[in-house]
C-alpha positions as CSV (number, residue, x, y, z in Angstrom):
1,M,4.9,20.4,-17.0
2,L,6.7,16.9,-16.0
3,R,7.0,18.7,-11.9
4,Q,3.1,19.3,-11.8
5,A,2.4,15.5,-13.1
6,M,4.7,14.2,-10.6
7,L,2.9,16.3,-8.0
8,A,0.0,15.3,-9.1
9,L,1.0,11.5,-9.0
10,S,2.0,12.0,-5.5
11,K,-1.7,12.4,-4.5
12,S,-2.8,9.9,-6.6
13,P,-3.9,6.4,-4.6
14,R,-4.1,4.5,-8.1
15,A,-0.5,5.5,-8.4
16,E,0.6,4.7,-5.1
17,R,-0.8,1.1,-5.5
18,L,1.0,0.5,-8.6
19,V,4.3,2.0,-7.3
20,T,4.5,0.4,-4.0
21,T,3.0,-3.1,-4.8
22,S,5.8,-3.5,-7.4
23,P,9.0,-5.3,-6.5
24,L,10.8,-3.6,-8.9
25,T,11.1,-0.6,-6.8
26,A,13.1,-1.6,-4.2
27,D,16.5,-0.1,-6.0
28,V,15.0,3.3,-5.8
29,V,13.4,3.3,-2.7
30,R,16.8,2.6,-1.0
31,R,18.5,5.3,-3.0
32,Y,16.2,7.8,-1.5
33,V,15.4,6.3,1.7
34,A,16.9,4.8,4.6
35,S,16.6,1.0,5.0
36,D,18.4,0.8,8.4
37,V,18.4,4.6,9.6
38,G,20.9,3.7,12.4
39,A,23.6,2.1,9.7
40,V,23.1,5.2,7.3
41,V,23.3,7.7,10.0
42,G,26.5,6.5,11.1
43,A,27.9,5.8,7.8
44,L,27.2,9.5,7.1
45,T,28.5,10.8,10.2
46,R,31.7,8.8,9.8
47,Q,32.2,10.6,6.5
48,G,32.0,14.4,8.4
49,L,28.4,15.0,7.7
50,L,25.6,16.0,10.0
51,V,22.1,14.4,9.6
52,S,18.5,15.9,9.8
53,V,16.2,12.2,10.0
54,D,12.6,12.1,8.8
55,H,10.0,9.5,10.0
56,L,7.8,9.3,6.8
57,G,4.2,9.7,7.8
58,E,1.5,12.4,7.2
59,E,-2.0,13.5,7.6
60,V,-3.2,11.3,10.7
61,T,-6.9,11.0,11.5
62,D,-6.9,10.7,15.3
63,E,-5.2,11.6,18.6
64,A,-3.7,8.4,19.1
65,Q,-1.8,8.2,15.8
66,T,-0.3,11.5,16.6
67,G,1.0,9.9,20.3
68,A,2.2,6.8,18.1
69,A,4.3,9.4,15.9
70,V,5.5,11.2,19.4
71,D,6.8,7.6,20.2
72,T,8.7,7.2,17.2
73,Y,10.5,10.3,17.3
74,V,11.5,9.6,21.1
75,S,12.4,5.9,20.1
76,L,14.6,7.4,17.2
77,L,16.6,10.0,19.5
78,D,18.5,6.9,20.9
79,L,20.2,5.8,17.2
80,L,21.3,9.4,16.9
81,P,24.4,11.5,17.7
82,A,24.4,14.9,19.4
83,G,24.3,17.2,16.6
84,A,21.8,15.5,14.8
85,D,18.7,17.0,14.2
86,V,15.0,15.6,13.5
87,S,12.5,17.1,10.9
88,V,8.6,17.2,11.8
89,K,5.6,17.3,10.0
90,L,3.4,19.0,12.1
91,T,0.6,17.1,10.3
92,A,1.9,14.0,11.7
93,L,1.5,15.5,15.3
94,G,-2.2,16.2,14.4
95,L,-2.0,20.1,13.0
96,R,-5.1,19.0,11.0
97,L,-7.0,18.1,14.1
98,S,-6.0,20.8,16.4
99,Q,-3.3,23.1,16.5
100,R,-3.0,23.0,20.1
101,L,-2.8,19.2,20.1
102,A,0.5,19.6,17.1
103,T,2.2,22.3,19.7
104,A,2.1,19.9,22.6
105,N,3.2,16.8,20.6
106,A,6.0,18.8,18.6
107,A,7.2,20.3,22.5
108,A,7.4,17.1,23.9
109,I,9.4,15.6,20.8
110,C,11.5,19.0,21.4
111,A,12.2,18.3,25.3
112,A,13.3,15.0,24.5
113,A,15.5,15.9,22.0
114,E,17.5,18.7,23.8
115,A,18.0,16.0,26.3
116,K,20.2,14.1,24.0
117,G,21.7,17.2,22.4
118,V,19.6,17.1,19.2
119,T,17.4,19.7,17.3
120,V,14.1,19.8,16.0
121,T,13.0,21.3,12.8
122,L,9.6,21.5,11.6
123,D,9.2,20.6,8.0
124,A,6.6,22.3,5.7
125,E,3.9,21.0,3.9
126,E,0.9,22.1,1.7
127,H,0.3,25.5,1.8
128,D,-3.0,25.4,3.7
129,T,-0.7,24.1,6.9
130,I,1.9,26.9,6.4
131,A,0.3,29.6,8.8
132,G,0.0,26.7,11.6
133,L,3.3,25.8,11.4
134,H,4.4,29.2,11.7
135,A,2.1,29.7,14.6
136,V,3.1,26.2,16.1
137,H,6.7,27.7,15.6
138,A,6.3,31.0,17.0
139,V,4.7,29.6,20.5
140,L,7.8,26.4,20.8
141,R,10.5,28.8,20.2
142,R,9.6,30.5,23.8
143,E,10.6,27.3,25.7
144,H,13.2,25.5,23.2
145,P,14.7,28.4,21.2
146,E,16.7,26.1,19.0
147,V,13.9,24.7,17.5
148,G,14.2,25.3,13.5
149,V,11.3,26.3,10.6
150,V,11.1,25.4,7.3
151,V,10.4,28.4,4.4
152,Q,9.5,27.1,1.0
153,A,10.5,29.6,-1.6
154,Y,8.1,29.0,-4.1
155,L,5.5,30.5,-2.0
156,P,5.2,34.2,-2.8
157,D,5.3,35.2,1.2
158,S,8.5,33.4,1.6
159,L,10.4,36.9,1.8
160,D,7.9,38.6,4.4
161,R,8.2,35.2,6.5
162,C,12.3,35.7,6.5
163,E,12.0,39.0,7.4
164,K,9.6,38.0,10.2
165,I,11.1,35.4,11.5
166,G,13.7,36.9,13.6
167,A,17.2,34.7,15.2
168,A,15.7,31.4,14.2
169,R,17.2,28.5,12.5
170,V,15.7,28.5,9.2
171,R,15.9,25.6,6.5
172,L,15.2,27.6,3.4
173,C,14.3,25.1,0.3
174,K,12.8,25.8,-2.9
175,G,9.7,23.9,-2.3
176,A,8.0,20.3,-3.4
177,Y,4.2,21.7,-3.5
178,T,2.1,24.0,-5.4
179,A,0.0,26.7,-4.0
180,P,-2.9,29.1,-5.7
181,G,-0.6,32.0,-6.7
182,G,2.6,30.5,-6.2
183,Y,5.8,30.9,-8.0
184,R,5.9,28.0,-10.9
185,R,8.6,28.9,-13.2
186,T,12.2,27.6,-11.8
187,A,13.4,31.3,-12.8
188,D,11.0,32.5,-10.4
189,I,11.3,30.4,-7.7
190,D,15.4,30.7,-7.5
191,R,15.4,34.2,-7.6
192,S,13.2,34.1,-4.7
193,F,15.2,31.7,-3.1
194,V,18.1,34.2,-3.6
195,R,16.2,37.3,-1.7
196,C,15.1,34.7,0.9
197,L,19.0,33.9,1.7
198,K,20.0,37.1,1.5
199,V,17.9,38.5,4.2
200,L,18.8,35.3,6.1
201,M,22.4,35.6,5.7
202,A,22.3,39.2,6.6
203,G,20.4,38.7,9.6
204,T,21.1,37.4,13.4
205,G,19.4,33.4,13.0
206,Y,21.1,30.4,11.4
207,P,20.5,29.7,8.0
208,M,20.3,26.3,6.6
209,V,20.6,26.3,2.6
210,A,18.5,23.2,1.5
211,T,19.4,22.7,-2.2
212,H,21.7,21.0,-4.6
213,D,21.8,23.5,-7.4
214,P,25.3,24.8,-7.9
215,R,24.5,28.2,-8.9
216,L,22.6,28.7,-5.6
217,L,24.9,26.7,-3.7
218,R,27.8,29.0,-4.9
219,I,25.7,32.7,-4.4
220,A,25.1,30.9,-0.6
221,S,29.0,30.9,0.2
222,T,29.5,34.4,-1.6
223,L,26.7,35.9,0.8
224,A,28.3,34.2,3.8
225,V,31.5,35.9,3.3
226,L,29.7,39.3,2.3
227,D,27.9,39.0,5.8
228,G,30.8,38.2,7.7
229,R,29.7,34.3,8.3
230,D,32.3,31.7,8.9
231,T,31.5,28.1,8.5
232,T,30.0,27.8,11.8
233,G,27.3,30.6,10.9
234,F,25.4,28.2,8.4
235,E,25.3,25.1,6.9
236,Y,24.2,23.1,3.4
237,Q,21.1,20.4,3.4
238,M,21.0,17.9,0.5
239,L,18.7,14.9,0.4
240,Y,20.1,11.7,1.1
241,G,20.8,9.8,-2.0
242,V,21.2,13.3,-4.1
243,R,24.7,14.1,-5.0
244,P,26.3,12.5,-2.0
245,E,30.0,13.2,-4.0
246,E,28.7,17.4,-3.6
247,Q,28.1,16.8,0.1
248,T,31.5,15.5,0.8
249,R,33.0,17.6,-1.1
250,L,31.6,20.6,0.9
251,A,32.2,18.8,4.0
252,G,36.1,18.5,3.0
253,L,36.2,22.2,2.2
254,G,35.6,22.6,5.9
255,S,31.5,23.5,5.5
256,R,28.4,21.9,7.8
257,V,26.7,20.1,5.6
258,R,23.6,18.2,6.8
259,V,21.8,15.1,4.9
260,Y,18.1,15.0,5.2
261,V,17.7,11.2,5.7
262,P,13.9,9.7,5.4
263,Y,12.9,6.6,6.5
264,G,10.0,4.2,7.4
265,A,7.5,2.4,5.2
266,D,5.0,5.4,3.9
267,W,7.7,6.3,1.4
268,Y,5.3,7.1,-2.2
269,A,4.8,10.4,-1.3
270,Y,8.1,11.9,-0.2
271,L,9.7,9.8,-3.4
272,M,7.4,11.7,-5.7
273,R,8.0,15.1,-4.2
274,R,11.4,14.1,-5.0
275,L,11.0,13.4,-8.5
276,A,9.2,16.4,-9.0
277,E,11.8,18.6,-7.4
278,R,14.6,17.0,-9.6
279,P,12.9,15.3,-13.0
280,R,16.4,14.0,-13.8
281,N,15.9,11.1,-11.2
282,L,12.8,10.1,-13.2
283,A,14.6,8.2,-15.7
284,F,16.4,5.8,-12.7
285,F,13.2,5.0,-11.2
286,L,11.6,4.5,-14.6
287,R,14.9,1.9,-15.3
288,S,14.2,0.2,-11.9
289,L,10.5,-0.5,-12.5
290,V,11.4,-2.3,-15.7
291,S,14.9,-4.2,-15.0
292,R,16.3,-6.1,-12.0
293,R,19.3,-5.3,-12.8
């Protein structure tokens, strides 16, 4: 119930005004959202961690805004080392305006990223954008085979997506949205995650295991061994500000660990979804609202 409430708040303009105008939210925002993306990327890289950077922003309303989003990502590439990744939301590139427009914009980012030795991953969003997401991904892979895509385990067709996606880079996550018919119980989402993970680890693609759940991390490492994948054959992905000690521990063991680093002023919806995914962080957030300490 708490998760559903937090997801509802992520769409509430009134709650957004209250939270974003409070001077007391700075601490929690800095914990999850990079204020200086170049500095954060540099610090994580020095710790032996990989990065995937996301410029926060969704749901553009005109084509000019999509061009600005492309320019932002192309400029971002100058701050990233080779081997980094950028996570792109297709609604910021015009998916709700035109699938063709979103594809062209994403292709421009992919081309610029490849020239810098950086990969691109197409982020998953609301359930009504998923068909478009995978259609755009399929088109892009013809010219940009390294482009990745996200599969959300809470969706009931996630296993089918994993089975059909082929030799692609796939970020598997639990999902931070809701959908008609989608799994809601944690146990059901976890079982779906494991079913998908088995398919990806046994397949010919590159699994990106996006979770902080200790049990799922152990399952992922076990499946990697059983399927003959070494540490270069898959990676763990975790959010900036969540379990940083575990991130460095896994990297210290030789695993590939990529930190998802969001930045930008449009942080409200992202933050609410993170709190919905991990409700224990709500206590930290509430403390930041009532105390300046």
